[in-house]
Biopython code that builds the backbone (N, CA, C, O; Angstrom):
import numpy as np
from Bio.PDB.StructureBuilder import StructureBuilder

atoms = [
    (1, "GLN", "N", (-18.741, 6.692, 5.623)),
    (1, "GLN", "CA", (-18.680, 5.298, 5.186)),
    (1, "GLN", "C", (-17.990, 5.216, 3.829)),
    (1, "GLN", "O", (-18.077, 6.126, 3.005)),
    (2, "VAL", "N", (-17.312, 4.111, 3.630)),
    (2, "VAL", "CA", (-16.585, 3.882, 2.375)),
    (2, "VAL", "C", (-17.043, 2.561, 1.786)),
    (2, "VAL", "O", (-17.170, 1.564, 2.496)),
    (3, "GLN", "N", (-17.286, 2.560, 0.505)),
    (3, "GLN", "CA", (-17.657, 1.339, -0.201)),
    (3, "GLN", "C", (-16.509, 0.937, -1.133)),
    (3, "GLN", "O", (-15.909, 1.772, -1.810)),
    (4, "VAL", "N", (-16.230, -0.352, -1.144)),
    (4, "VAL", "CA", (-15.134, -0.875, -1.963)),
    (4, "VAL", "C", (-15.679, -2.013, -2.826)),
    (4, "VAL", "O", (-16.325, -2.931, -2.322)),
    (5, "VAL", "N", (-15.413, -1.941, -4.121)),
    (5, "VAL", "CA", (-15.934, -2.944, -5.047)),
    (5, "VAL", "C", (-14.816, -3.405, -5.980)),
    (5, "VAL", "O", (-14.133, -2.595, -6.608)),
    (6, "GLU", "N", (-14.646, -4.731, -6.056)),
    (6, "GLU", "CA", (-13.674, -5.301, -6.985)),
    (6, "GLU", "C", (-14.402, -5.866, -8.208)),
    (6, "GLU", "O", (-15.587, -6.194, -8.156)),
    (7, "SER", "N", (-13.660, -5.968, -9.298)),
    (7, "SER", "CA", (-14.195, -6.602, -10.500)),
    (7, "SER", "C", (-13.040, -7.141, -11.334)),
    (7, "SER", "O", (-11.881, -6.778, -11.134)),
    (8, "GLY", "N", (-13.391, -8.021, -12.279)),
    (8, "GLY", "CA", (-12.391, -8.480, -13.236)),
    (8, "GLY", "C", (-11.899, -9.896, -13.059)),
    (8, "GLY", "O", (-11.072, -10.357, -13.846)),
    (9, "GLY", "N", (-12.378, -10.599, -12.058)),
    (9, "GLY", "CA", (-11.928, -11.971, -11.874)),
    (9, "GLY", "C", (-12.459, -12.885, -12.962)),
    (9, "GLY", "O", (-13.288, -12.487, -13.781)),
    (10, "GLY", "N", (-11.967, -14.120, -12.955)),
    (10, "GLY", "CA", (-12.427, -15.081, -13.942)),
    (10, "GLY", "C", (-11.505, -16.264, -14.050)),
    (10, "GLY", "O", (-10.639, -16.486, -13.204)),
    (11, "LEU", "N", (-11.709, -17.028, -15.117)),
    (11, "LEU", "CA", (-10.913, -18.225, -15.387)),
    (11, "LEU", "C", (-9.903, -17.913, -16.479)),
    (11, "LEU", "O", (-10.247, -17.344, -17.514)),
    (12, "VAL", "N", (-8.660, -18.290, -16.240)),
    (12, "VAL", "CA", (-7.605, -18.036, -17.216)),
    (12, "VAL", "C", (-6.656, -19.229, -17.239)),
    (12, "VAL", "O", (-6.479, -19.906, -16.227)),
    (13, "GLN", "N", (-6.053, -19.484, -18.382)),
    (13, "GLN", "CA", (-5.108, -20.593, -18.487)),
    (13, "GLN", "C", (-3.752, -20.206, -17.908)),
    (13, "GLN", "O", (-3.406, -19.025, -17.871)),
    (14, "PRO", "N", (-2.993, -21.181, -17.463)),
    (14, "PRO", "CA", (-1.624, -20.878, -16.989)),
    (14, "PRO", "C", (-0.831, -20.135, -18.049)),
    (14, "PRO", "O", (-0.872, -20.474, -19.232)),
    (15, "GLY", "N", (-0.108, -19.114, -17.603)),
    (15, "GLY", "CA", (0.647, -18.272, -18.520)),
    (15, "GLY", "C", (-0.135, -17.092, -19.037)),
    (15, "GLY", "O", (0.424, -16.197, -19.670)),
    (16, "GLY", "N", (-1.423, -17.086, -18.772)),
    (16, "GLY", "CA", (-2.274, -16.015, -19.259)),
    (16, "GLY", "C", (-2.248, -14.787, -18.369)),
    (16, "GLY", "O", (-1.499, -14.711, -17.395)),
    (17, "SER", "N", (-3.092, -13.825, -18.733)),
    (17, "SER", "CA", (-3.156, -12.553, -18.015)),
    (17, "SER", "C", (-4.591, -12.226, -17.638)),
    (17, "SER", "O", (-5.550, -12.687, -18.257)),
    (18, "LEU", "N", (-4.696, -11.420, -16.609)),
    (18, "LEU", "CA", (-6.002, -10.970, -16.133)),
    (18, "LEU", "C", (-5.787, -9.636, -15.437)),
    (18, "LEU", "O", (-4.743, -9.399, -14.831)),
    (19, "LYS", "N", (-6.787, -8.769, -15.532)),
    (19, "LYS", "CA", (-6.687, -7.466, -14.869)),
    (19, "LYS", "C", (-7.857, -7.292, -13.918)),
    (19, "LYS", "O", (-9.020, -7.411, -14.306)),
    (20, "LEU", "N", (-7.527, -7.009, -12.667)),
    (20, "LEU", "CA", (-8.540, -6.739, -11.648)),
    (20, "LEU", "C", (-8.649, -5.238, -11.418)),
    (20, "LEU", "O", (-7.684, -4.491, -11.585)),
    (21, "SER", "N", (-9.834, -4.823, -11.035)),
    (21, "SER", "CA", (-10.054, -3.415, -10.715)),
    (21, "SER", "C", (-10.684, -3.295, -9.338)),
    (21, "SER", "O", (-11.395, -4.188, -8.877)),
    (22, "CYS", "N", (-10.404, -2.169, -8.692)),
    (22, "CYS", "CA", (-10.988, -1.874, -7.385)),
    (22, "CYS", "C", (-11.410, -0.419, -7.377)),
    (22, "CYS", "O", (-10.650, 0.465, -7.773)),
    (23, "SER", "N", (-12.608, -0.182, -6.932)),
    (23, "SER", "CA", (-13.139, 1.170, -6.875)),
    (23, "SER", "C", (-13.593, 1.480, -5.459)),
    (23, "SER", "O", (-14.333, 0.704, -4.854)),
    (24, "ALA", "N", (-13.155, 2.603, -4.937)),
    (24, "ALA", "CA", (-13.556, 3.034, -3.599)),
    (24, "ALA", "C", (-14.366, 4.318, -3.714)),
    (24, "ALA", "O", (-14.027, 5.214, -4.487)),
    (25, "SER", "N", (-15.433, 4.394, -2.939)),
    (25, "SER", "CA", (-16.268, 5.593, -2.959)),
    (25, "SER", "C", (-16.752, 5.893, -1.554)),
    (25, "SER", "O", (-16.748, 5.028, -0.679)),
    (26, "GLY", "N", (-17.169, 7.142, -1.356)),
    (26, "GLY", "CA", (-17.649, 7.531, -0.037)),
    (26, "GLY", "C", (-16.764, 8.596, 0.567)),
    (26, "GLY", "O", (-16.155, 9.393, -0.146)),
    (27, "ASN", "N", (-16.695, 8.604, 1.882)),
    (27, "ASN", "CA", (-15.967, 9.644, 2.618)),
    (27, "ASN", "C", (-14.474, 9.320, 2.704)),
    (27, "ASN", "O", (-13.977, 8.847, 3.726)),
    (28, "ILE", "N", (-13.784, 9.588, 1.607)),
    (28, "ILE", "CA", (-12.348, 9.358, 1.555)),
    (28, "ILE", "C", (-11.646, 10.701, 1.537)),
    (28, "ILE", "O", (-11.693, 11.424, 0.542)),
    (29, "PHE", "N", (-10.990, 11.033, 2.654)),
    (29, "PHE", "CA", (-10.310, 12.307, 2.783)),
    (29, "PHE", "C", (-8.866, 12.067, 3.175)),
    (29, "PHE", "O", (-8.552, 11.147, 3.930)),
    (30, "GLY", "N", (-8.000, 12.910, 2.650)),
    (30, "GLY", "CA", (-6.604, 12.823, 3.015)),
    (30, "GLY", "C", (-5.915, 11.630, 2.380)),
    (30, "GLY", "O", (-6.368, 11.082, 1.375)),
    (31, "ASN", "N", (-4.810, 11.248, 2.994)),
    (31, "ASN", "CA", (-4.005, 10.152, 2.449)),
    (31, "ASN", "C", (-4.609, 8.789, 2.795)),
    (31, "ASN", "O", (-5.289, 8.623, 3.807)),
    (32, "TYR", "N", (-4.339, 7.846, 1.937)),
    (32, "TYR", "CA", (-4.865, 6.499, 2.135)),
    (32, "TYR", "C", (-3.934, 5.508, 1.456)),
    (32, "TYR", "O", (-3.040, 5.887, 0.700)),
    (33, "VAL", "N", (-4.158, 4.261, 1.735)),
    (33, "VAL", "CA", (-3.405, 3.197, 1.083)),
    (33, "VAL", "C", (-4.412, 2.152, 0.615)),
    (33, "VAL", "O", (-5.382, 1.844, 1.308)),
    (34, "MET", "N", (-4.161, 1.619, -0.570)),
    (34, "MET", "CA", (-5.008, 0.554, -1.109)),
    (34, "MET", "C", (-4.155, -0.703, -1.277)),
    (34, "MET", "O", (-3.047, -0.662, -1.812)),
    (35, "HIS", "N", (-4.699, -1.800, -0.812)),
    (35, "HIS", "CA", (-3.989, -3.081, -0.860)),
    (35, "HIS", "C", (-4.779, -4.088, -1.693)),
    (35, "HIS", "O", (-5.999, -3.998, -1.826)),
    (36, "TRP", "N", (-4.048, -5.040, -2.244)),
    (36, "TRP", "CA", (-4.635, -6.268, -2.761)),
    (36, "TRP", "C", (-4.192, -7.422, -1.866)),
    (36, "TRP", "O", (-3.013, -7.557, -1.535)),
    (37, "TYR", "N", (-5.146, -8.236, -1.489)),
    (37, "TYR", "CA", (-4.886, -9.469, -0.759)),
    (37, "TYR", "C", (-5.490, -10.618, -1.568)),
    (37, "TYR", "O", (-6.306, -10.403, -2.464)),
    (38, "ARG", "N", (-5.082, -11.810, -1.241)),
    (38, "ARG", "CA", (-5.729, -12.982, -1.820)),
    (38, "ARG", "C", (-5.784, -14.093, -0.784)),
    (38, "ARG", "O", (-4.976, -14.156, 0.142)),
    (39, "GLN", "N", (-6.757, -14.958, -0.972)),
    (39, "GLN", "CA", (-6.891, -16.115, -0.085)),
    (39, "GLN", "C", (-7.279, -17.324, -0.903)),
    (39, "GLN", "O", (-8.335, -17.360, -1.533)),
    (40, "ALA", "N", (-6.403, -18.317, -0.880)),
    (40, "ALA", "CA", (-6.668, -19.572, -1.569)),
    (40, "ALA", "C", (-7.386, -20.513, -0.608)),
    (40, "ALA", "O", (-7.273, -20.346, 0.607)),
    (41, "PRO", "N", (-8.115, -21.488, -1.117)),
    (41, "PRO", "CA", (-8.840, -22.431, -0.255)),
    (41, "PRO", "C", (-7.903, -23.123, 0.718)),
    (41, "PRO", "O", (-6.870, -23.666, 0.324)),
    (42, "GLY", "N", (-8.270, -23.098, 1.986)),
    (42, "GLY", "CA", (-7.482, -23.779, 2.996)),
    (42, "GLY", "C", (-6.214, -23.057, 3.411)),
    (42, "GLY", "O", (-5.422, -23.592, 4.188)),
    (43, "LYS", "N", (-6.009, -21.846, 2.905)),
    (43, "LYS", "CA", (-4.802, -21.092, 3.235)),
    (43, "LYS", "C", (-5.161, -19.765, 3.884)),
    (43, "LYS", "O", (-6.287, -19.280, 3.775)),
    (44, "GLN", "N", (-4.165, -19.187, 4.567)),
    (44, "GLN", "CA", (-4.371, -17.878, 5.173)),
    (44, "GLN", "C", (-4.356, -16.795, 4.103)),
    (44, "GLN", "O", (-3.789, -16.962, 3.024)),
    (45, "ARG", "N", (-4.990, -15.696, 4.433)),
    (45, "ARG", "CA", (-4.981, -14.563, 3.524)),
    (45, "ARG", "C", (-3.563, -14.052, 3.349)),
    (45, "ARG", "O", (-2.798, -13.968, 4.310)),
    (46, "GLU", "N", (-3.222, -13.715, 2.126)),
    (46, "GLU", "CA", (-1.875, -13.288, 1.765)),
    (46, "GLU", "C", (-1.917, -11.878, 1.192)),
    (46, "GLU", "O", (-2.703, -11.597, 0.287)),
    (47, "TRP", "N", (-1.083, -11.001, 1.709)),
    (47, "TRP", "CA", (-0.942, -9.673, 1.133)),
    (47, "TRP", "C", (-0.099, -9.784, -0.131)),
    (47, "TRP", "O", (0.898, -10.505, -0.149)),
    (48, "ILE", "N", (-0.492, -9.072, -1.193)),
    (48, "ILE", "CA", (0.283, -9.187, -2.420)),
    (48, "ILE", "C", (0.774, -7.864, -2.981)),
    (48, "ILE", "O", (1.801, -7.837, -3.660)),
    (49, "ALA", "N", (0.071, -6.756, -2.719)),
    (49, "ALA", "CA", (0.544, -5.488, -3.283)),
    (49, "ALA", "C", (-0.164, -4.316, -2.622)),
    (49, "ALA", "O", (-1.260, -4.457, -2.080)),
    (50, "LEU", "N", (0.484, -3.157, -2.676)),
    (50, "LEU", "CA", (-0.134, -1.933, -2.174)),
    (50, "LEU", "C", (0.230, -0.745, -3.051)),
    (50, "LEU", "O", (1.236, -0.753, -3.761)),
    (51, "ILE", "N", (-0.610, 0.269, -2.980)),
    (51, "ILE", "CA", (-0.302, 1.552, -3.597)),
    (51, "ILE", "C", (-0.779, 2.643, -2.660)),
    (51, "ILE", "O", (-1.921, 2.636, -2.200)),
    (52, "LEU", "N", (0.116, 3.583, -2.384)),
    (52, "LEU", "CA", (-0.233, 4.720, -1.546)),
    (52, "LEU", "C", (-0.897, 5.791, -2.402)),
    (52, "LEU", "O", (-0.786, 5.779, -3.628)),
    (53, "SER", "N", (-1.584, 6.709, -1.748)),
    (53, "SER", "CA", (-2.195, 7.809, -2.480)),
    (53, "SER", "C", (-1.131, 8.679, -3.155)),
    (53, "SER", "O", (-1.425, 9.431, -4.083)),
    (54, "SER", "N", (0.109, 8.564, -2.672)),
    (54, "SER", "CA", (1.226, 9.289, -3.295)),
    (54, "SER", "C", (1.716, 8.603, -4.566)),
    (54, "SER", "O", (2.463, 9.186, -5.351)),
    (55, "GLY", "N", (1.284, 7.356, -4.758)),
    (55, "GLY", "CA", (1.707, 6.605, -5.940)),
    (55, "GLY", "C", (2.777, 5.562, -5.674)),
    (55, "GLY", "O", (3.109, 4.775, -6.560)),
    (56, "ILE", "N", (3.314, 5.548, -4.477)),
    (56, "ILE", "CA", (4.330, 4.559, -4.134)),
    (56, "ILE", "C", (3.701, 3.171, -4.098)),
    (56, "ILE", "O", (2.599, 2.992, -3.580)),
    (57, "THR", "N", (4.411, 2.194, -4.653)),
    (57, "THR", "CA", (3.900, 0.820, -4.712)),
    (57, "THR", "C", (4.872, -0.142, -4.044)),
    (57, "THR", "O", (6.049, 0.166, -3.857)),
    (58, "ASN", "N", (4.357, -1.303, -3.693)),
    (58, "ASN", "CA", (5.181, -2.359, -3.139)),
    (58, "ASN", "C", (4.500, -3.689, -3.424)),
    (58, "ASN", "O", (3.278, -3.754, -3.550)),
    (59, "TYR", "N", (5.300, -4.754, -3.525)),
    (59, "TYR", "CA", (4.781, -6.063, -3.906)),
    (59, "TYR", "C", (5.354, -7.161, -3.026)),
    (59, "TYR", "O", (6.465, -7.055, -2.506)),
    (60, "ALA", "N", (4.572, -8.208, -2.874)),
    (60, "ALA", "CA", (5.083, -9.424, -2.252)),
    (60, "ALA", "C", (6.026, -10.111, -3.234)),
    (60, "ALA", "O", (5.877, -9.991, -4.450)),
    (61, "ASP", "N", (6.985, -10.825, -2.690)),
    (61, "ASP", "CA", (7.949, -11.518, -3.547)),
    (61, "ASP", "C", (7.265, -12.515, -4.486)),
    (61, "ASP", "O", (7.737, -12.754, -5.598)),
    (62, "SER", "N", (6.168, -13.085, -4.037)),
    (62, "SER", "CA", (5.483, -14.112, -4.823)),
    (62, "SER", "C", (4.906, -13.585, -6.132)),
    (62, "SER", "O", (4.639, -14.361, -7.049)),
    (63, "VAL", "N", (4.712, -12.265, -6.225)),
    (63, "VAL", "CA", (4.104, -11.702, -7.434)),
    (63, "VAL", "C", (4.982, -10.664, -8.109)),
    (63, "VAL", "O", (4.654, -10.184, -9.194)),
    (64, "LYS", "N", (6.086, -10.315, -7.481)),
    (64, "LYS", "CA", (6.966, -9.274, -8.014)),
    (64, "LYS", "C", (7.458, -9.665, -9.411)),
    (64, "LYS", "O", (7.913, -10.787, -9.632)),
    (65, "GLY", "N", (7.358, -8.734, -10.329)),
    (65, "GLY", "CA", (7.770, -8.991, -11.701)),
    (65, "GLY", "C", (6.673, -9.547, -12.579)),
    (65, "GLY", "O", (6.800, -9.538, -13.804)),
    (66, "ARG", "N", (5.594, -10.034, -11.978)),
    (66, "ARG", "CA", (4.468, -10.583, -12.756)),
    (66, "ARG", "C", (3.225, -9.713, -12.643)),
    (66, "ARG", "O", (2.467, -9.580, -13.604)),
    (67, "PHE", "N", (3.012, -9.119, -11.471)),
    (67, "PHE", "CA", (1.832, -8.297, -11.214)),
    (67, "PHE", "C", (2.240, -6.830, -11.163)),
    (67, "PHE", "O", (3.328, -6.489, -10.698)),
    (68, "THR", "N", (1.354, -5.973, -11.645)),
    (68, "THR", "CA", (1.586, -4.530, -11.601)),
    (68, "THR", "C", (0.352, -3.830, -11.059)),
    (68, "THR", "O", (-0.753, -4.002, -11.574)),
    (69, "ILE", "N", (0.554, -3.043, -10.016)),
    (69, "ILE", "CA", (-0.545, -2.293, -9.411)),
    (69, "ILE", "C", (-0.482, -0.858, -9.926)),
    (69, "ILE", "O", (0.601, -0.294, -10.086)),
    (70, "ALA", "N", (-1.638, -0.282, -10.179)),
    (70, "ALA", "CA", (-1.717, 1.105, -10.633)),
    (70, "ALA", "C", (-2.927, 1.753, -9.972)),
    (70, "ALA", "O", (-3.902, 1.080, -9.637)),
    (71, "GLY", "N", (-2.852, 3.055, -9.793)),
    (71, "GLY", "CA", (-3.944, 3.737, -9.123)),
    (71, "GLY", "C", (-4.239, 5.087, -9.725)),
    (71, "GLY", "O", (-3.382, 5.700, -10.361)),
    (72, "ASP", "N", (-5.444, 5.543, -9.524)),
    (72, "ASP", "CA", (-5.882, 6.874, -9.944)),
    (72, "ASP", "C", (-6.404, 7.581, -8.711)),
    (72, "ASP", "O", (-7.485, 7.268, -8.212)),
    (73, "ASN", "N", (-5.635, 8.533, -8.226)),
    (73, "ASN", "CA", (-6.000, 9.227, -6.994)),
    (73, "ASN", "C", (-7.281, 10.031, -7.150)),
    (73, "ASN", "O", (-8.050, 10.168, -6.198)),
    (74, "ALA", "N", (-7.512, 10.559, -8.334)),
    (74, "ALA", "CA", (-8.694, 11.396, -8.552)),
    (74, "ALA", "C", (-9.981, 10.598, -8.465)),
    (74, "ALA", "O", (-10.990, 11.084, -7.954)),
    (75, "THR", "N", (-9.942, 9.371, -8.964)),
    (75, "THR", "CA", (-11.158, 8.558, -8.978)),
    (75, "THR", "C", (-11.175, 7.510, -7.883)),
    (75, "THR", "O", (-12.162, 6.792, -7.723)),
    (76, "LYS", "N", (-10.086, 7.418, -7.124)),
    (76, "LYS", "CA", (-9.999, 6.441, -6.035)),
    (76, "LYS", "C", (-10.199, 5.020, -6.580)),
    (76, "LYS", "O", (-10.952, 4.220, -6.024)),
    (77, "THR", "N", (-9.514, 4.740, -7.662)),
    (77, "THR", "CA", (-9.566, 3.398, -8.230)),
    (77, "THR", "C", (-8.153, 2.850, -8.352)),
    (77, "THR", "O", (-7.180, 3.603, -8.412)),
    (78, "MET", "N", (-8.060, 1.550, -8.387)),
    (78, "MET", "CA", (-6.776, 0.925, -8.641)),
    (78, "MET", "C", (-7.001, -0.351, -9.429)),
    (78, "MET", "O", (-8.097, -0.911, -9.448)),
    (79, "SER", "N", (-5.936, -0.793, -10.076)),
    (79, "SER", "CA", (-6.007, -2.012, -10.856)),
    (79, "SER", "C", (-4.829, -2.902, -10.510)),
    (79, "SER", "O", (-3.820, -2.458, -9.963)),
    (80, "LEU", "N", (-4.988, -4.159, -10.843)),
    (80, "LEU", "CA", (-3.914, -5.122, -10.660)),
    (80, "LEU", "C", (-3.794, -5.912, -11.953)),
    (80, "LEU", "O", (-4.633, -6.763, -12.248)),
    (81, "GLN", "N", (-2.755, -5.632, -12.719)),
    (81, "GLN", "CA", (-2.488, -6.364, -13.948)),
    (81, "GLN", "C", (-1.679, -7.599, -13.589)),
    (81, "GLN", "O", (-0.573, -7.497, -13.059)),
    (82, "MET", "N", (-2.234, -8.759, -13.880)),
    (82, "MET", "CA", (-1.590, -10.014, -13.512)),
    (82, "MET", "C", (-1.160, -10.750, -14.771)),
    (82, "MET", "O", (-1.998, -11.132, -15.588)),
    (83, "ASN", "N", (0.124, -10.947, -14.928)),
    (83, "ASN", "CA", (0.677, -11.638, -16.086)),
    (83, "ASN", "C", (1.361, -12.932, -15.653)),
    (83, "ASN", "O", (1.650, -13.137, -14.474)),
    (84, "SER", "N", (1.608, -13.782, -16.612)),
    (84, "SER", "CA", (2.298, -15.055, -16.348)),
    (84, "SER", "C", (1.652, -15.795, -15.182)),
    (84, "SER", "O", (2.336, -16.261, -14.271)),
    (85, "LEU", "N", (0.349, -15.893, -15.223)),
    (85, "LEU", "CA", (-0.386, -16.497, -14.115)),
    (85, "LEU", "C", (-0.082, -17.977, -13.974)),
    (85, "LEU", "O", (0.135, -18.690, -14.954)),
    (86, "LYS", "N", (-0.073, -18.415, -12.723)),
    (86, "LYS", "CA", (0.222, -19.805, -12.378)),
    (86, "LYS", "C", (-0.973, -20.399, -11.644)),
    (86, "LYS", "O", (-1.772, -19.659, -11.070)),
    (87, "PRO", "N", (-1.107, -21.712, -11.653)),
    (87, "PRO", "CA", (-2.217, -22.329, -10.894)),
    (87, "PRO", "C", (-2.221, -21.915, -9.413)),
    (87, "PRO", "O", (-3.282, -21.806, -8.799)),
    (88, "GLU", "N", (-1.056, -21.690, -8.859)),
    (88, "GLU", "CA", (-0.998, -21.292, -7.455)),
    (88, "GLU", "C", (-1.451, -19.855, -7.210)),
    (88, "GLU", "O", (-1.532, -19.420, -6.061)),
    (89, "ASP", "N", (-1.743, -19.123, -8.269)),
    (89, "ASP", "CA", (-2.331, -17.789, -8.117)),
    (89, "ASP", "C", (-3.846, -17.860, -7.920)),
    (89, "ASP", "O", (-4.492, -16.845, -7.658)),
    (90, "THR", "N", (-4.399, -19.050, -8.047)),
    (90, "THR", "CA", (-5.833, -19.222, -7.858)),
    (90, "THR", "C", (-6.228, -18.848, -6.437)),
    (90, "THR", "O", (-5.685, -19.380, -5.469)),
    (91, "ALA", "N", (-7.178, -17.930, -6.322)),
    (91, "ALA", "CA", (-7.589, -17.432, -5.009)),
    (91, "ALA", "C", (-8.736, -16.440, -5.187)),
    (91, "ALA", "O", (-9.074, -16.038, -6.300)),
    (92, "VAL", "N", (-9.314, -16.063, -4.063)),
    (92, "VAL", "CA", (-10.215, -14.908, -4.043)),
    (92, "VAL", "C", (-9.356, -13.680, -3.756)),
    (92, "VAL", "O", (-8.657, -13.612, -2.745)),
    (93, "TYR", "N", (-9.424, -12.715, -4.664)),
    (93, "TYR", "CA", (-8.641, -11.493, -4.534)),
    (93, "TYR", "C", (-9.521, -10.388, -3.971)),
    (93, "TYR", "O", (-10.621, -10.135, -4.463)),
    (94, "SER", "N", (-9.015, -9.735, -2.930)),
    (94, "SER", "CA", (-9.795, -8.702, -2.248)),
    (94, "SER", "C", (-9.018, -7.398, -2.179)),
    (94, "SER", "O", (-7.794, -7.380, -2.058)),
    (95, "CYS", "N", (-9.761, -6.324, -2.260)),
    (95, "CYS", "CA", (-9.223, -4.973, -2.173)),
    (95, "CYS", "C", (-9.478, -4.426, -0.774)),
    (95, "CYS", "O", (-10.563, -4.594, -0.218)),
    (96, "ASN", "N", (-8.482, -3.779, -0.222)),
    (96, "ASN", "CA", (-8.593, -3.164, 1.098)),
    (96, "ASN", "C", (-8.155, -1.710, 0.995)),
    (96, "ASN", "O", (-7.124, -1.398, 0.401)),
    (97, "VAL", "N", (-8.947, -0.833, 1.578)),
    (97, "VAL", "CA", (-8.627, 0.601, 1.584)),
    (97, "VAL", "C", (-8.527, 1.066, 3.028)),
    (97, "VAL", "O", (-9.457, 0.889, 3.815)),
    (98, "LYS", "N", (-7.390, 1.660, 3.370)),
    (98, "LYS", "CA", (-7.216, 2.167, 4.734)),
    (98, "LYS", "C", (-7.002, 3.675, 4.694)),
    (98, "LYS", "O", (-6.152, 4.187, 3.965)),
    (99, "LEU", "N", (-7.802, 4.368, 5.501)),
    (99, "LEU", "CA", (-7.696, 5.823, 5.572)),
    (99, "LEU", "C", (-6.767, 6.209, 6.706)),
    (99, "LEU", "O", (-6.943, 5.763, 7.839)),
    (100, "TYR", "N", (-5.792, 7.025, 6.410)),
    (100, "TYR", "CA", (-4.866, 7.454, 7.455)),
    (100, "TYR", "C", (-5.556, 8.390, 8.454)),
    (100, "TYR", "O", (-5.157, 8.464, 9.616)),
    (101, "SER", "N", (-6.584, 9.099, 8.001)),
    (101, "SER", "CA", (-7.256, 10.067, 8.870)),
    (101, "SER", "C", (-7.990, 9.387, 10.024)),
    (101, "SER", "O", (-8.097, 9.955, 11.111)),
    (102, "THR", "N", (-8.491, 8.187, 9.797)),
    (102, "THR", "CA", (-9.275, 7.506, 10.828)),
    (102, "THR", "C", (-8.634, 6.196, 11.296)),
    (102, "THR", "O", (-8.964, 5.687, 12.367)),
    (103, "GLY", "N", (-7.736, 5.667, 10.503)),
    (103, "GLY", "CA", (-7.161, 4.366, 10.819)),
    (103, "GLY", "C", (-8.090, 3.209, 10.505)),
    (103, "GLY", "O", (-7.759, 2.055, 10.777)),
    (104, "ILE", "N", (-9.235, 3.504, 9.942)),
    (104, "ILE", "CA", (-10.210, 2.462, 9.623)),
    (104, "ILE", "C", (-9.935, 1.931, 8.227)),
    (104, "ILE", "O", (-9.607, 2.690, 7.315)),
    (105, "ASP", "N", (-10.072, 0.613, 8.070)),
    (105, "ASP", "CA", (-9.932, 0.050, 6.736)),
    (105, "ASP", "C", (-11.234, -0.625, 6.301)),
    (105, "ASP", "O", (-12.040, -1.064, 7.121)),
    (106, "TYR", "N", (-11.401, -0.689, 5.007)),
    (106, "TYR", "CA", (-12.625, -1.176, 4.393)),
    (106, "TYR", "C", (-12.267, -2.235, 3.364)),
    (106, "TYR", "O", (-11.259, -2.135, 2.663)),
    (107, "TRP", "N", (-13.121, -3.259, 3.289)),
    (107, "TRP", "CA", (-12.882, -4.383, 2.398)),
    (107, "TRP", "C", (-13.966, -4.477, 1.331)),
    (107, "TRP", "O", (-15.129, -4.142, 1.558)),
    (108, "GLY", "N", (-13.548, -4.940, 0.168)),
    (108, "GLY", "CA", (-14.504, -5.302, -0.851)),
    (108, "GLY", "C", (-14.965, -6.733, -0.635)),
    (108, "GLY", "O", (-14.532, -7.407, 0.300)),
    (109, "GLN", "N", (-15.846, -7.185, -1.510)),
    (109, "GLN", "CA", (-16.418, -8.520, -1.361)),
    (109, "GLN", "C", (-15.527, -9.609, -1.928)),
    (109, "GLN", "O", (-15.728, -10.790, -1.649)),
    (110, "GLY", "N", (-14.549, -9.219, -2.718)),
    (110, "GLY", "CA", (-13.631, -10.188, -3.311)),
    (110, "GLY", "C", (-14.075, -10.639, -4.687)),
    (110, "GLY", "O", (-15.259, -10.607, -5.019)),
    (111, "THR", "N", (-13.099, -11.061, -5.482)),
    (111, "THR", "CA", (-13.380, -11.572, -6.816)),
    (111, "THR", "C", (-12.522, -12.815, -7.051)),
    (111, "THR", "O", (-11.336, -12.836, -6.724)),
    (112, "GLN", "N", (-13.139, -13.845, -7.622)),
    (112, "GLN", "CA", (-12.457, -15.129, -7.790)),
    (112, "GLN", "C", (-11.568, -15.114, -9.026)),
    (112, "GLN", "O", (-11.992, -14.712, -10.109)),
    (113, "VAL", "N", (-10.342, -15.553, -8.844)),
    (113, "VAL", "CA", (-9.417, -15.771, -9.954)),
    (113, "VAL", "C", (-9.038, -17.243, -9.952)),
    (113, "VAL", "O", (-8.548, -17.767, -8.952)),
    (114, "THR", "N", (-9.268, -17.905, -11.076)),
    (114, "THR", "CA", (-8.940, -19.317, -11.211)),
    (114, "THR", "C", (-7.995, -19.490, -12.390)),
    (114, "THR", "O", (-8.303, -19.097, -13.515)),
    (115, "VAL", "N", (-6.842, -20.084, -12.115)),
    (115, "VAL", "CA", (-5.851, -20.341, -13.159)),
    (115, "VAL", "C", (-5.786, -21.848, -13.375)),
    (115, "VAL", "O", (-5.292, -22.596, -12.531)),
    (116, "SER", "N", (-6.289, -22.263, -14.505)),
    (116, "SER", "CA", (-6.387, -23.698, -14.769)),
    (116, "SER", "C", (-6.487, -23.945, -16.259)),
    (116, "SER", "O", (-7.034, -23.136, -17.008)),
    (117, "SER", "N", (-5.943, -25.087, -16.677)),
    (117, "SER", "CA", (-6.065, -25.482, -18.074)),
    (117, "SER", "C", (-7.282, -26.381, -18.277)),
    (117, "SER", "O", (-7.548, -26.816, -19.397)),
]
sb = StructureBuilder()
sb.init_structure("model")
sb.init_model(0)
sb.init_chain("A")
sb.init_seg("    ")
for serial, (resi, resn, name, xyz) in enumerate(atoms, 1):
    if name == "N":
        sb.init_residue(resn, " ", resi, " ")
    sb.init_atom(name, np.array(xyz, "f"), 0.0, 1.0, " ", f" {name:<3s}", serial, name[0])
structure = sb.get_structure()
C-alpha cells in the first residue's frame, strides 16, 4: 500500500506565489511517476505537471513558465512551486503517484489553493 499526502495550500493574492508539497510512503519499488492535477469548481480535473523518478519533468501549457516541479527520489517527495498565480489557478490540487511495477496509482486527499484579492 502507498500513502500520498499533500500540503501547502492556502489563500494568495494574484501575482503571488505558493509552494505545494507531496509525500509518498509505503511500498514504492522501482520506477514511478508523480503528477500534480487540479480541479476547479464545476470543471474537469486538469493535469498540470509530472516528474519521473529519473527526474524528467513535463508541464501543461497553462502553467509552463510559472510553475516548477521538483522531486527527491530518496524521500519520495515532490514540490510544486507556483509563481505569478492567477485567479484561474484556484482549484483543489492533488498529487498522484503511479508505480510502473504494478500499474497502480495512488491519490492524495488534495489541498485547496485560492487566488483572490
